C-alpha positions as CSV (number, residue, x, y, z in Angstrom):
1,M,-63.3,-86.5,75.8
2,I,-61.0,-83.5,75.9
3,K,-62.6,-82.1,72.8
4,N,-66.1,-82.6,74.1
5,F,-65.4,-80.7,77.3
6,F,-63.4,-77.8,75.8
7,M,-65.3,-77.5,72.6
8,P,-68.9,-78.3,73.2
9,G,-70.3,-76.8,70.1
10,E,-71.3,-73.2,69.5
11,Q,-71.3,-71.0,72.6
12,T,-73.5,-68.0,73.4
13,A,-72.2,-64.7,74.5
14,K,-73.6,-65.3,78.0
15,Q,-71.8,-68.7,78.3
16,T,-68.5,-67.1,77.1
17,Y,-68.9,-64.3,79.6
18,I,-69.5,-66.9,82.4
19,W,-66.3,-68.7,81.5
20,T,-64.4,-65.4,81.3
21,V,-65.4,-64.5,84.8
22,L,-64.6,-68.0,86.2
23,A,-61.2,-68.0,84.5
24,G,-60.5,-64.5,85.7
25,L,-61.5,-65.2,89.3
26,I,-59.5,-68.4,89.7
27,Y,-56.4,-66.9,87.9
28,A,-56.5,-63.7,90.1
29,G,-57.3,-65.7,93.2
30,S,-54.6,-68.3,92.7
31,S,-51.7,-66.1,93.9
32,F,-53.8,-65.0,96.8
33,L,-54.5,-68.5,97.9
34,M,-50.9,-69.6,97.4
35,Q,-49.7,-66.7,99.5
36,M,-52.3,-67.1,102.2
37,V,-51.8,-70.9,102.7
38,T,-48.0,-70.5,102.7
39,S,-48.1,-67.7,105.2
40,S,-50.5,-69.4,107.6
41,Y,-49.1,-72.9,107.3
42,I,-45.3,-72.5,107.1
43,G,-44.7,-68.9,108.2
44,A,-44.4,-65.3,107.0
45,A,-40.8,-65.7,106.0
46,Q,-41.5,-68.5,103.5
47,A,-44.5,-66.5,102.3
48,G,-42.1,-63.6,101.8
49,I,-39.8,-65.7,99.6
50,L,-42.9,-66.9,97.6
51,A,-43.9,-63.2,97.1
52,L,-40.5,-62.3,95.9
53,A,-40.4,-65.3,93.5
54,L,-43.8,-64.4,92.1
55,T,-42.7,-60.8,91.7
56,V,-39.6,-61.7,89.7
57,G,-41.7,-64.1,87.6
58,N,-44.3,-61.4,86.9
59,Q,-41.5,-59.1,85.8
60,L,-39.7,-61.6,83.5
61,V,-42.8,-63.1,82.0
62,T,-43.3,-59.8,80.1
63,I,-40.4,-61.0,78.0
64,G,-42.0,-64.3,77.4
65,F,-45.4,-62.8,76.5
66,Y,-43.9,-60.0,74.5
67,N,-47.4,-58.5,75.0
68,I,-48.3,-59.8,71.6
69,R,-51.5,-61.7,72.6
70,T,-53.9,-58.8,71.8
71,Y,-52.3,-58.4,68.4
72,Q,-52.4,-62.1,67.7
73,A,-56.1,-62.5,68.8
74,S,-57.1,-59.5,66.6
75,D,-55.2,-60.8,63.5
76,V,-58.4,-62.3,62.2
77,R,-57.2,-62.1,58.5
78,E,-54.0,-63.9,59.5
79,K,-51.4,-61.4,58.3
80,Y,-49.1,-63.8,60.2
81,K,-49.5,-67.5,60.4
82,F,-49.8,-69.3,63.7
83,S,-46.4,-70.8,63.1
84,D,-45.0,-67.3,63.1
85,Y,-46.4,-66.5,66.5
86,F,-45.4,-69.9,67.8
87,V,-41.8,-69.6,66.7
88,L,-41.6,-66.0,68.1
89,R,-42.9,-67.3,71.4
90,L,-40.3,-70.0,71.6
91,F,-37.7,-67.3,71.0
92,T,-39.1,-64.9,73.7
93,V,-39.5,-67.7,76.2
94,S,-35.9,-68.7,75.7
95,L,-34.9,-65.1,76.3
96,M,-37.0,-65.1,79.5
97,L,-35.4,-68.3,80.9
98,A,-31.9,-66.8,80.2
99,A,-32.9,-63.6,81.9
100,G,-34.1,-65.6,84.9
101,V,-30.7,-67.3,85.2
102,I,-28.9,-63.9,84.9
103,W,-31.3,-62.4,87.5
104,V,-30.6,-64.9,90.3
105,W,-26.9,-64.8,89.5
106,R,-26.8,-61.0,89.7
107,E,-28.8,-61.0,93.0
108,S,-26.7,-63.8,94.4
109,Y,-29.8,-65.8,95.6
110,S,-29.1,-69.1,97.4
111,G,-31.0,-71.9,99.1
112,I,-34.7,-71.8,99.1
113,K,-34.8,-68.3,97.6
114,L,-32.8,-69.5,94.6
115,A,-35.0,-72.6,94.1
116,A,-38.2,-70.7,94.5
117,V,-37.3,-67.9,92.0
118,L,-36.0,-70.4,89.3
119,L,-39.1,-72.6,89.7
120,V,-41.5,-69.7,89.4
121,V,-39.7,-68.4,86.3
122,L,-40.0,-71.9,84.8
123,F,-43.7,-72.0,85.6
124,R,-44.3,-68.5,84.1
125,A,-42.3,-69.6,81.0
126,E,-44.7,-72.5,80.6
127,E,-47.6,-70.1,81.0
128,A,-46.2,-67.9,78.2
129,L,-46.0,-70.9,75.9
130,S,-49.5,-71.9,76.8
131,D,-50.7,-68.3,76.1
132,V,-49.8,-68.4,72.4
133,M,-52.1,-71.4,72.0
134,E,-54.9,-69.8,74.0
135,G,-54.4,-66.8,71.7
136,R,-55.0,-69.1,68.7
137,Y,-58.3,-70.3,70.1
138,Q,-59.4,-66.6,70.7
139,Q,-58.2,-65.6,67.2
140,K,-60.5,-68.3,65.7
141,G,-63.5,-66.9,67.6
142,R,-63.4,-69.4,70.5
143,Y,-62.5,-67.3,73.5
144,D,-64.6,-69.7,75.5
145,V,-62.1,-72.4,74.8
146,S,-59.3,-70.2,76.0
147,C,-61.1,-69.5,79.2
148,R,-62.0,-73.2,79.8
149,D,-58.4,-74.1,79.1
150,M,-57.1,-71.5,81.6
151,F,-59.7,-72.5,84.2
152,V,-58.8,-76.2,84.1
153,K,-55.0,-75.6,84.1
154,V,-55.1,-73.1,86.9
155,S,-57.3,-75.4,89.0
156,L,-54.9,-78.3,88.5
157,Y,-51.7,-76.4,89.3
158,L,-53.3,-74.7,92.3
159,T,-54.5,-78.1,93.7
160,A,-51.0,-79.5,93.1
161,F,-49.2,-76.6,94.8
162,L,-51.5,-76.6,97.9
163,G,-51.6,-80.4,98.2
164,V,-47.8,-80.8,98.1
165,L,-47.3,-77.8,100.4
166,L,-49.6,-79.2,103.0
167,L,-48.0,-82.7,102.8
168,T,-44.4,-81.6,102.8
169,K,-44.3,-78.1,104.3
170,N,-41.7,-77.4,101.7
171,L,-42.1,-74.4,99.4
172,A,-39.6,-75.7,96.7
173,W,-41.4,-79.1,96.4
174,A,-44.8,-77.3,96.1
175,L,-43.5,-75.0,93.3
176,L,-41.9,-78.0,91.5
177,A,-45.3,-79.8,91.6
178,L,-46.9,-76.7,90.3
179,A,-44.5,-76.4,87.3
180,V,-44.8,-80.2,86.5
181,V,-48.6,-80.2,86.6
182,Y,-48.8,-77.0,84.4
183,G,-46.4,-78.6,81.9
184,G,-48.6,-81.7,81.9
185,G,-51.6,-79.6,81.2
186,I,-50.0,-78.1,78.1
187,F,-48.9,-81.6,76.9
188,F,-52.2,-83.4,77.4
189,V,-54.7,-80.5,76.7
190,D,-53.2,-77.8,74.5
191,R,-51.3,-80.3,72.4
192,R,-54.6,-81.9,71.4
193,L,-56.8,-78.8,71.3
194,I,-54.4,-76.9,68.9
195,K,-55.0,-79.7,66.3
196,E,-58.6,-78.5,66.1
197,F,-57.4,-75.1,65.1
198,G,-55.1,-76.0,62.3
199,G,-52.2,-77.5,64.4
200,F,-48.8,-75.8,64.4
201,S,-45.4,-76.0,62.8
202,L,-42.1,-74.3,62.9
203,K,-42.3,-72.9,59.4
204,T,-41.5,-69.2,59.3
205,T,-39.1,-66.8,57.8
206,W,-36.7,-64.3,59.3
207,R,-38.6,-61.5,57.5
208,R,-41.8,-62.4,59.2
209,Q,-40.1,-62.9,62.6
210,R,-38.4,-59.5,62.3
211,A,-41.7,-57.8,61.3
212,L,-43.5,-59.4,64.3
213,L,-40.8,-58.3,66.6
214,F,-41.1,-54.8,65.3
215,E,-44.9,-54.8,65.6
216,G,-44.8,-56.0,69.2
217,F,-41.8,-54.0,70.5
218,P,-43.7,-50.9,71.7
219,L,-46.3,-53.1,73.5
220,F,-43.5,-55.1,75.1
221,I,-41.7,-52.0,76.4
222,N,-44.9,-50.7,77.8
223,A,-45.6,-54.0,79.6
224,F,-42.1,-54.3,81.0
225,L,-42.1,-50.7,82.4
226,N,-45.6,-51.3,83.8
227,A,-44.5,-54.5,85.6
228,Y,-41.5,-52.6,87.1
229,I,-43.7,-49.8,88.4
230,I,-46.1,-52.3,90.0
231,N,-43.4,-54.4,91.5
232,A,-40.8,-51.7,92.5
233,A,-42.1,-51.6,96.1
234,K,-41.4,-55.4,96.5
235,Y,-38.0,-55.1,95.1
236,A,-37.2,-52.3,97.6
237,I,-38.4,-54.3,100.5
238,D,-36.3,-57.3,99.4
239,D,-33.2,-55.0,99.2
240,F,-33.6,-53.3,102.6
241,Y,-35.5,-55.8,104.8
242,D,-35.9,-59.5,105.5
243,S,-38.3,-62.1,104.2
244,E,-40.7,-61.7,107.1
245,T,-41.2,-58.0,106.2
246,M,-42.0,-59.1,102.7
247,G,-44.4,-61.6,104.2
248,I,-46.2,-58.7,106.0
249,F,-46.3,-56.4,103.0
250,A,-47.4,-59.1,100.5
251,P,-51.0,-59.6,101.9
252,L,-51.5,-55.9,102.1
253,Y,-50.2,-55.4,98.6
254,M,-52.4,-58.1,97.1
255,M,-55.5,-56.1,98.1
256,A,-54.8,-53.6,95.3
257,F,-55.7,-56.2,92.8
258,V,-59.1,-56.9,94.4
259,V,-60.3,-53.4,93.3
260,N,-58.7,-53.9,89.9
261,M,-60.1,-57.4,89.4
262,F,-63.7,-56.3,90.0
263,A,-63.3,-53.2,88.0
264,S,-62.0,-55.2,85.0
265,F,-65.2,-57.1,84.8
266,V,-66.9,-53.8,84.0
267,L,-64.1,-52.2,82.0
268,K,-63.1,-54.9,79.6
269,P,-66.6,-55.6,78.2
270,A,-67.0,-51.9,77.6
271,I,-63.9,-51.6,75.3
272,S,-65.7,-52.6,72.1
273,V,-68.7,-50.4,72.8
274,M,-66.4,-47.4,73.5
275,A,-64.6,-48.1,70.2
276,E,-67.8,-48.2,68.3
277,Y,-69.0,-44.9,69.7
278,Y,-65.7,-43.2,69.0
279,V,-65.4,-44.5,65.4
280,K,-69.0,-43.4,64.6
281,G,-68.2,-40.0,66.0
282,N,-70.7,-40.3,68.9
283,I,-68.4,-38.5,71.4
284,R,-71.3,-37.7,73.8
285,A,-72.0,-41.4,74.2
286,F,-68.3,-42.2,74.3
287,M,-67.7,-39.7,77.2
288,H,-70.8,-40.8,79.0
289,L,-69.6,-44.4,79.0
290,V,-66.1,-43.2,80.2
291,L,-67.6,-41.2,83.0
292,R,-69.8,-44.1,84.0
293,Q,-66.7,-46.3,84.2
294,I,-65.0,-43.7,86.4
295,A,-68.0,-43.7,88.7
296,V,-68.0,-47.5,89.0
297,V,-64.3,-47.6,89.8
298,S,-64.6,-44.8,92.3
299,A,-67.6,-46.5,94.0
300,A,-65.8,-49.9,94.1
301,T,-62.7,-48.3,95.5
302,G,-64.6,-46.4,98.2
303,I,-66.6,-49.5,99.3
304,C,-63.3,-51.6,99.5
305,I,-61.6,-48.9,101.5
306,A,-64.5,-48.6,103.9
307,G,-64.7,-52.3,104.4
308,A,-60.9,-52.6,104.8
309,Y,-60.7,-49.8,107.3
310,V,-63.3,-51.6,109.6
311,M,-62.5,-55.3,109.0
312,G,-59.5,-55.6,106.7
313,I,-56.7,-55.9,109.2
314,P,-58.4,-58.5,111.5
315,V,-59.5,-60.6,108.5
316,L,-56.1,-60.5,106.7
317,S,-54.3,-61.3,110.0
318,L,-56.5,-64.3,110.5
319,L,-56.2,-65.6,106.9
320,F,-52.4,-65.1,106.6
321,G,-51.5,-65.9,110.1
322,V,-49.4,-62.7,110.6
323,N,-50.0,-59.8,112.9
324,L,-50.9,-56.8,110.7
325,E,-52.0,-54.5,113.5
326,G,-50.8,-51.0,112.9
327,Y,-50.9,-51.3,109.1
328,R,-54.4,-50.0,108.5
329,G,-53.1,-46.8,106.9
330,A,-50.8,-48.8,104.5
331,L,-53.8,-51.1,103.5
332,C,-55.9,-48.1,102.7
333,L,-53.1,-46.5,100.6
334,I,-52.8,-49.8,98.7
335,L,-56.5,-49.9,98.0
336,I,-56.4,-46.4,96.7
337,S,-53.6,-47.5,94.4
338,G,-55.9,-50.3,93.1
339,G,-58.4,-47.6,92.2
340,F,-55.8,-45.6,90.4
341,T,-54.7,-48.7,88.5
342,A,-58.2,-49.3,87.2
343,L,-58.5,-45.6,86.2
344,Y,-55.3,-45.5,84.3
345,Q,-56.3,-48.7,82.4
346,L,-59.5,-47.0,81.5
347,F,-57.8,-44.0,80.1
348,Q,-55.2,-46.2,78.4
349,Y,-58.1,-48.1,76.6
350,G,-59.4,-44.7,75.5
351,I,-56.0,-43.5,74.1
352,I,-55.6,-46.8,72.2
353,I,-59.1,-46.5,70.8
354,M,-58.1,-43.1,69.5
355,R,-55.0,-44.7,68.0
356,H,-52.5,-42.6,70.0
357,Q,-50.8,-45.5,71.8
358,Y,-47.4,-43.9,71.5
359,S,-48.5,-41.6,74.3
360,T,-48.5,-44.6,76.7
361,F,-44.7,-44.6,76.4
362,V,-44.5,-41.2,77.8
363,C,-46.9,-42.0,80.7
364,C,-45.1,-45.3,81.7
365,G,-41.6,-43.9,81.1
366,L,-42.0,-40.8,83.2
367,T,-43.7,-42.9,86.0
368,A,-40.9,-45.4,85.9
369,V,-38.3,-42.7,86.4
370,L,-40.3,-41.3,89.3
371,T,-40.7,-44.8,90.8
372,Y,-37.0,-45.5,90.5
373,F,-36.1,-42.5,92.7
374,I,-38.9,-42.4,95.3
375,T,-39.6,-46.0,96.0
376,P,-36.2,-47.0,97.4
377,Y,-36.0,-43.8,99.4
378,L,-39.4,-44.1,101.0
379,T,-39.2,-47.8,101.6
380,K,-35.8,-47.6,103.3
381,K,-37.0,-44.8,105.5
382,Y,-40.5,-45.9,106.4
383,A,-40.5,-49.7,105.6
384,V,-44.0,-51.1,104.8
385,M,-45.7,-47.7,105.1
386,G,-43.1,-46.2,102.8
387,A,-43.5,-48.9,100.2
388,S,-47.3,-48.5,100.3
389,A,-47.0,-44.7,100.0
390,S,-44.5,-44.9,97.1
391,Y,-46.8,-47.3,95.2
392,A,-49.8,-45.0,95.7
393,I,-47.7,-42.0,94.5
394,S,-46.4,-43.8,91.4
395,I,-49.8,-45.2,90.3
396,G,-51.5,-41.9,91.1
397,C,-49.0,-40.1,88.9
398,M,-49.5,-42.5,86.1
399,S,-53.3,-42.1,86.3
400,A,-52.9,-38.3,86.1
401,L,-50.6,-38.6,83.1
402,F,-53.0,-41.0,81.2
403,L,-55.9,-38.7,82.0
404,A,-54.0,-35.7,80.7
405,F,-53.1,-37.4,77.4
406,F,-56.6,-38.8,77.1
407,L,-58.1,-35.4,77.3
408,Y,-55.5,-33.8,75.1
409,H,-56.0,-36.3,72.2
410,L,-59.8,-36.2,72.6
411,I,-59.8,-32.4,72.2
412,K,-57.2,-32.4,69.4
413,D,-59.0,-35.0,67.4
414,R,-62.3,-33.1,67.7
415,E,-60.6,-29.9,66.5
416,K,-59.2,-31.7,63.4
417,E,-62.6,-33.1,62.5
418,K,-64.2,-29.7,62.8
């Protein structure tokens, strides 16, 4: 039954795309729904604690993922066996869990905040473990299986979280249900599916593990710095204000990902086409596609800002059960940040296609330094508006840096060819 649902024979590109969109929508919308129901049902303070827990989980899961999924999925000749990836993932997940314990000890969390952060870290660790198996399905040409798998597991854990939250009005119990159900999904679904893709073992060597760690290290550092830049505003609010302030900022902040989510549906399918144009030397078509993506992102951002300016605050206030009157400017700044995020990702794709990915270290590193200094200052002085402004400045700076390096490498590569 499980095999029949998740592997129903050969899939067309259209069917795979449909499952990609469905999985992307429910995954991106799950945090929004969890935050919204928590805020409206048990209060902004509890929603603020949930927002903090999800933020810490998003930061630490970069250790668990080690950002090796793309490398694994593209390893079609199997330079490394699946057992190599699986053992590496067990190691990075263990490091992630240890980092979670150190994090809550260093921050001296207690009570519901301690429970929420630890449970979210556990849940994200399970997600990192599941990801290596989803990467195996994709590596073997069945990305539709990965998307079906993600869609089902997210649907199950989201239902469990919302159901327990509504029954108990207790955030910790809801997060515990989420972690248990997600773990059950891995045990009952992935454990069986992976057998159809060769199964797994723990056979590996230190030489292969060391090589994989080396291959993924630049990607991991990039992901970790990027997570810090994105989450720095939330860390600053947690440092200087209470959970209710976090509960106000969180719904505004989540709107940045609305722009980014819709832009990703246009950007990601274009990556392979951009790469093909560039490899064949068709720079005119390559740049035409890049400019078209910029236009799409700009249009989507403009439409979202216009809609948010007119209806955003009343709608969010109603959905989240908090009074957001007076935060229209902060909302618009965050939506601008979402547009900047989509743009820097576009330029990053271009830089990677040109095989100059080392430049991304410079972009993320410089932005992280800027963020470290301006975010605490602006947040402490101007609260939610300061956090929103610092986020827009940081992401805007990163977009400008990625654009500069994109143009630099494009011009230099053209000169070399000539």
